[in-house]
C-alpha positions as CSV (number, residue, x, y, z in Angstrom):
1,X,-36.3,-83.3,-58.0
2,X,-36.4,-81.3,-54.7
3,X,-33.6,-81.0,-52.2
4,X,-35.2,-83.6,-49.9
5,X,-37.1,-86.4,-51.5
6,X,-39.1,-89.1,-49.6
7,X,-39.0,-92.4,-51.5
8,X,-42.5,-94.0,-51.2
9,X,-42.9,-97.8,-50.8
10,X,-42.4,-99.7,-54.1
11,X,-40.7,-96.8,-55.9
12,X,-38.1,-97.6,-58.5
13,X,-35.5,-95.7,-56.6
14,X,-35.5,-98.4,-53.9
15,X,-32.3,-100.4,-54.4
16,X,-30.8,-97.9,-56.9
17,X,-27.1,-96.9,-56.5
18,X,-26.8,-93.6,-54.7
19,X,-23.7,-91.5,-55.1
20,X,-22.8,-89.3,-52.0
21,X,-20.9,-86.2,-52.6
22,X,-19.3,-84.0,-49.9
23,X,-19.9,-80.3,-50.8
24,X,-16.9,-77.9,-50.8
25,X,-19.1,-75.5,-48.8
26,X,-20.8,-75.4,-45.5
27,X,-23.2,-77.7,-43.7
28,X,-26.1,-75.4,-44.7
29,X,-26.2,-76.9,-48.3
30,X,-27.6,-80.3,-49.1
31,X,-28.1,-82.6,-46.2
32,X,-25.6,-81.5,-43.5
33,X,-23.1,-80.6,-46.3
34,X,-23.6,-83.7,-48.4
35,X,-25.6,-84.4,-51.5
36,X,-27.1,-87.7,-52.6
37,X,-27.5,-88.4,-56.3
38,X,-29.0,-91.3,-58.4
39,X,-27.4,-91.3,-61.8
40,X,-29.9,-93.4,-63.7
41,X,-33.2,-92.8,-65.4
42,X,-35.7,-90.1,-64.5
43,X,-33.6,-88.9,-61.5
44,X,-30.5,-88.2,-63.5
45,X,-28.4,-85.5,-61.9
46,X,-25.4,-85.9,-64.2
47,X,-25.8,-82.3,-65.4
48,X,-24.8,-81.1,-62.0
49,X,-21.8,-83.3,-61.5
50,X,-20.8,-84.0,-65.1
51,X,-17.1,-83.5,-64.4
52,X,-17.1,-86.7,-62.3
53,X,-18.8,-88.9,-64.9
54,X,-18.1,-87.7,-68.5
55,X,-15.5,-90.0,-70.0
56,X,-12.3,-88.4,-71.3
57,X,-10.0,-89.9,-73.9
58,X,-6.2,-89.7,-73.3
59,X,-4.5,-88.3,-76.4
60,X,-1.0,-89.7,-77.0
61,X,1.0,-92.0,-74.7
62,X,2.6,-89.5,-72.3
63,X,1.3,-90.4,-68.8
64,X,3.5,-88.2,-66.8
65,X,1.6,-86.3,-64.2
66,X,1.9,-82.5,-64.8
67,X,2.6,-80.3,-61.8
68,X,1.9,-76.7,-62.5
69,X,1.4,-73.3,-60.7
70,X,-0.6,-71.5,-63.3
71,X,-1.6,-68.6,-61.0
72,X,1.9,-68.1,-59.5
73,X,0.7,-68.2,-55.9
74,X,3.3,-70.8,-54.8
75,X,0.9,-73.7,-54.7
76,X,0.9,-76.3,-57.4
77,X,-1.9,-78.5,-58.8
78,X,-1.4,-82.1,-60.0
79,X,-4.9,-83.5,-59.8
80,X,-5.7,-86.2,-57.3
81,X,-3.3,-88.3,-55.3
82,X,-0.1,-87.5,-53.5
83,X,2.4,-84.9,-54.7
84,X,4.3,-86.5,-57.6
85,X,8.0,-86.5,-58.1
86,X,7.6,-84.2,-61.1
87,X,6.8,-81.3,-58.9
88,X,9.5,-78.7,-58.0
89,X,10.1,-77.7,-54.4
90,X,6.7,-76.6,-53.2
91,X,4.1,-77.2,-50.5
92,X,2.7,-80.7,-50.2
93,X,-0.8,-79.4,-50.3
94,X,-2.3,-79.0,-53.8
95,X,-3.7,-75.7,-55.0
96,X,-7.5,-75.7,-54.7
97,X,-8.0,-73.3,-57.6
98,X,-4.9,-72.8,-59.9
99,X,-6.6,-70.0,-61.8
100,X,-7.0,-67.7,-58.8
101,X,-3.9,-66.4,-57.0
102,X,-5.6,-65.6,-53.8
103,X,-7.0,-69.1,-53.3
104,X,-4.5,-71.6,-51.9
105,X,-4.8,-75.2,-50.6
106,X,-7.9,-77.0,-49.6
107,X,-9.4,-76.7,-46.2
108,X,-10.8,-79.6,-44.1
109,X,-14.1,-79.4,-46.1
110,X,-12.3,-79.3,-49.5
111,X,-13.1,-75.6,-49.8
112,X,-10.4,-73.1,-50.8
113,X,-8.2,-71.4,-48.3
114,X,-7.9,-67.7,-48.8
115,X,-4.3,-66.3,-49.1
116,X,-4.7,-62.9,-47.5
117,X,-1.3,-61.8,-48.6
118,X,-2.4,-62.1,-52.2
119,X,-5.9,-60.8,-51.7
120,X,-5.5,-57.3,-53.0
121,X,-8.2,-54.7,-53.9
122,X,-9.2,-54.6,-57.6
123,X,-10.8,-51.3,-58.7
124,X,-12.7,-53.0,-61.6
125,X,-16.2,-53.4,-60.1
126,X,-18.6,-56.3,-60.4
127,X,-21.8,-54.9,-61.9
128,X,-25.2,-56.6,-61.6
129,X,-27.5,-55.8,-64.5
130,X,-29.7,-59.0,-64.4
131,X,-30.8,-61.4,-61.7
132,X,-27.9,-63.4,-60.2
133,X,-27.6,-66.0,-57.4
134,X,-24.3,-66.6,-55.6
135,X,-23.9,-69.9,-53.8
136,X,-21.0,-71.2,-51.8
137,X,-18.3,-69.1,-50.2
138,X,-17.5,-66.0,-52.3
139,X,-14.3,-64.0,-51.7
140,X,-14.8,-60.5,-53.3
141,X,-12.0,-58.0,-53.7
142,X,-14.0,-55.6,-56.0
143,X,-16.8,-53.2,-55.5
144,X,-20.2,-54.7,-56.1
145,X,-22.7,-52.4,-57.9
146,X,-26.3,-53.6,-58.2
147,X,-27.6,-51.5,-61.0
148,X,-30.9,-53.3,-61.6
149,X,-32.7,-56.6,-60.9
150,X,-31.6,-58.7,-57.9
151,X,-28.5,-60.2,-56.5
152,X,-29.2,-63.1,-54.2
153,X,-26.4,-64.2,-51.9
154,X,-26.5,-67.6,-50.1
155,X,-23.9,-69.1,-47.8
156,X,-20.9,-66.6,-47.2
157,X,-19.9,-63.4,-48.8
158,X,-16.4,-62.4,-47.6
159,X,-15.4,-58.9,-48.7
160,X,-12.1,-57.0,-49.0
161,X,-12.2,-54.0,-46.6
162,X,-11.7,-51.6,-49.5
163,X,-14.5,-53.1,-51.6
164,X,-17.8,-51.4,-51.2
165,X,-21.4,-52.5,-52.0
166,X,-23.7,-50.0,-53.8
167,X,-27.4,-50.8,-54.5
168,X,-28.7,-48.3,-57.0
169,X,-32.3,-47.3,-57.9
170,X,-34.1,-50.4,-59.1
171,X,-31.5,-52.7,-57.6
172,X,-32.1,-55.3,-54.9
173,X,-29.5,-57.0,-52.7
174,X,-30.8,-60.0,-50.7
175,X,-28.7,-61.7,-48.1
176,X,-30.6,-65.0,-48.1
177,X,-31.6,-67.3,-45.2
178,X,-28.7,-68.4,-43.0
179,X,-26.2,-66.4,-45.1
180,X,-23.3,-64.3,-43.7
181,X,-21.7,-61.1,-44.8
182,X,-18.2,-60.4,-43.3
183,X,-14.7,-59.5,-44.0
184,X,-12.4,-61.8,-45.8
185,X,-9.3,-61.1,-43.6
186,X,-8.7,-59.1,-40.5
187,X,-10.6,-61.5,-38.2
188,X,-13.4,-61.8,-40.7
189,X,-14.9,-58.4,-39.8
190,X,-15.9,-56.1,-42.7
191,X,-14.8,-52.5,-42.5
192,X,-16.1,-51.4,-45.9
193,X,-19.2,-49.4,-46.7
194,X,-22.7,-50.5,-48.0
195,X,-24.8,-47.8,-49.6
196,X,-28.5,-48.1,-50.6
197,X,-29.3,-45.3,-53.0
198,X,-32.8,-43.9,-53.3
199,X,-34.9,-46.6,-55.0
200,X,-32.6,-49.4,-53.9
201,X,-33.4,-52.2,-51.5
202,X,-31.1,-54.1,-49.1
203,X,-32.7,-57.1,-47.3
204,X,-31.2,-59.2,-44.5
205,X,-33.1,-62.5,-44.6
206,X,-33.9,-64.9,-41.7
207,X,-31.0,-66.0,-39.5
208,X,-28.5,-63.9,-41.4
209,X,-25.3,-62.6,-39.9
210,X,-23.6,-59.2,-40.7
211,X,-20.3,-58.4,-39.1
212,X,-19.0,-54.9,-39.4
213,X,-16.2,-53.1,-37.6
214,X,-13.9,-50.0,-37.6
215,X,-15.1,-47.5,-40.2
216,X,-17.6,-49.9,-41.7
217,X,-21.1,-48.4,-42.3
218,X,-24.5,-49.1,-43.9
219,X,-26.1,-46.0,-45.4
220,X,-29.7,-46.0,-46.5
221,X,-30.3,-42.9,-48.6
222,X,-33.3,-40.7,-49.5
223,X,-34.1,-38.0,-52.0
224,X,-37.3,-35.9,-52.7
225,X,-38.7,-38.6,-55.0
226,X,-37.6,-41.9,-53.5
227,X,-36.3,-43.8,-50.5
228,X,-33.6,-46.4,-50.2
229,X,-34.9,-49.3,-48.0
230,X,-33.4,-51.7,-45.5
231,X,-35.6,-54.7,-44.8
232,X,-34.8,-57.0,-41.9
233,X,-36.3,-60.5,-41.2
234,X,-36.6,-62.8,-38.3
235,X,-33.5,-63.6,-36.2
236,X,-31.0,-61.5,-38.3
237,X,-27.9,-60.6,-36.4
238,X,-26.2,-57.2,-37.0
239,X,-22.9,-56.6,-35.3
240,X,-21.7,-53.0,-35.2
241,X,-18.5,-53.7,-33.3
242,X,-16.5,-50.5,-33.1
243,X,-17.6,-47.2,-31.7
244,X,-17.3,-45.6,-35.1
245,X,-19.3,-48.3,-36.9
246,X,-22.8,-47.3,-37.7
247,X,-26.1,-47.8,-39.6
248,X,-27.5,-44.6,-41.0
249,X,-31.1,-44.5,-42.0
250,X,-32.0,-41.5,-44.2
251,X,-34.6,-43.6,-46.1
252,X,-36.7,-46.4,-44.7
253,X,-36.2,-49.2,-42.3
254,X,-38.8,-52.0,-42.7
255,X,-39.1,-54.6,-39.9
256,X,-40.9,-57.8,-41.1
257,X,-43.6,-59.6,-39.2
258,X,-42.6,-61.1,-35.8
259,X,-39.1,-59.6,-36.1
260,X,-37.2,-57.6,-33.5
261,X,-34.9,-55.0,-34.9
262,X,-31.8,-54.6,-32.8
263,X,-28.0,-54.7,-33.1
264,X,-25.0,-55.8,-31.0
265,X,-21.7,-54.1,-30.3
266,X,-20.2,-50.6,-29.6
267,X,-21.6,-48.9,-32.7
268,X,-24.7,-46.8,-33.1
269,X,-27.7,-46.1,-35.4
270,X,-28.3,-42.7,-36.9
271,X,-31.5,-41.2,-38.4
272,X,-30.7,-38.3,-40.7
273,X,-33.6,-37.4,-42.9
274,X,-33.7,-33.5,-42.8
275,X,-37.3,-33.4,-44.0
276,X,-40.1,-31.7,-42.1
277,X,-42.2,-33.0,-39.3
278,X,-43.3,-35.8,-39.3
279,X,-40.6,-38.1,-40.6
280,X,-41.6,-41.7,-41.0
281,X,-38.4,-43.8,-41.2
282,X,-39.4,-47.0,-39.5
283,X,-42.2,-49.3,-40.6
284,X,-43.1,-52.4,-38.5
285,X,-44.9,-55.6,-39.5
286,X,-47.3,-57.5,-37.3
287,X,-45.9,-58.3,-33.8
288,X,-42.5,-56.7,-34.7
289,X,-40.5,-54.6,-32.3
290,X,-37.7,-52.1,-32.2
291,X,-35.2,-52.6,-29.4
292,X,-31.8,-50.9,-29.0
293,X,-29.3,-52.0,-26.4
294,X,-25.5,-51.9,-26.0
295,X,-22.8,-49.6,-24.9
296,X,-22.7,-47.6,-28.1
297,X,-20.2,-44.8,-28.9
298,X,-19.6,-43.1,-25.5
299,X,-22.8,-44.8,-24.4
300,X,-24.6,-43.4,-27.5
301,X,-26.8,-46.1,-29.2
302,X,-28.9,-43.8,-31.4
303,X,-28.3,-40.4,-33.0
304,X,-31.1,-38.3,-34.4
305,X,-30.4,-35.6,-37.0
306,X,-34.0,-34.9,-38.1
307,X,-37.2,-33.4,-36.6
308,X,-38.7,-36.7,-35.4
309,X,-38.3,-40.4,-35.6
310,X,-41.7,-42.1,-35.8
311,X,-41.8,-45.8,-35.1
312,X,-45.1,-46.9,-36.7
313,X,-47.0,-50.0,-35.4
314,X,-44.0,-51.4,-33.4
315,X,-44.8,-53.1,-30.1
316,X,-42.7,-52.7,-28.1
317,X,-40.4,-49.8,-29.1
318,X,-37.7,-49.9,-26.4
319,X,-34.4,-48.1,-26.3
320,X,-32.2,-49.2,-23.5
321,X,-28.5,-48.7,-22.6
322,X,-26.8,-51.7,-21.0
323,X,-23.1,-51.1,-20.2
């Protein structure tokens, strides 16, 4: 059954009981943050929400509500309802996820609140060796290494500043439509590094937001046999907020059809392929354009460390400095 289903006249769904669930994510999922399910017959969605409907048998006759802090983050979980008298001295808000020490109480959408004081960098990386899709808000305190196949990210990816993203030869990282990449703490600005190795692909989909600051950088690499590639699609928003924050293109920048490549903030863009003349870094789709504007580092919005920068098929190709 698709995300949105129009019930035709005389259909068996008319008059059926519909369960409405509020997602613990953003308004971008379902219908304004809510999902509608019919639990009967052909349109059975019980596999997606089985925790709400599978009956459980109570073993024994001890009905005392347990109040536990399994992840030792100071927040306790007791199930639904008010805090029971069996709890020790602790906050009145229940733990959203009692298996994860850096996730605390629920927020106003029943998502998990991040406990930045517990959100420490973990040097064991997350490796992607087959296609994966990440939904909802993901708080990541480890390096992400996309070795092969594709990592699709929807909704929000919030990174620890010490955690880096590396896309290796054959790997693809796609920030899907309306998704956001940002820092988990420190005003939600990411100060880590993203590296696209030769043969890797990084794509920013339609209406995506990427917020980078401080020493944060995106590096698209190149070698004699292959190029890393950054693909940008319509209405993406790249924020390079600090004068030392930059996007470095040594490989390729591909601008999709009817897309304007630009960025906001005090950072800058660097082209650094040391190859001979001509060097083709930028490839434009139909009716796409390349426009740079902003204060940049000491009014620098672009740095060229190669013989030429050729902007193929872009119209217009404007570089402007607006202080």
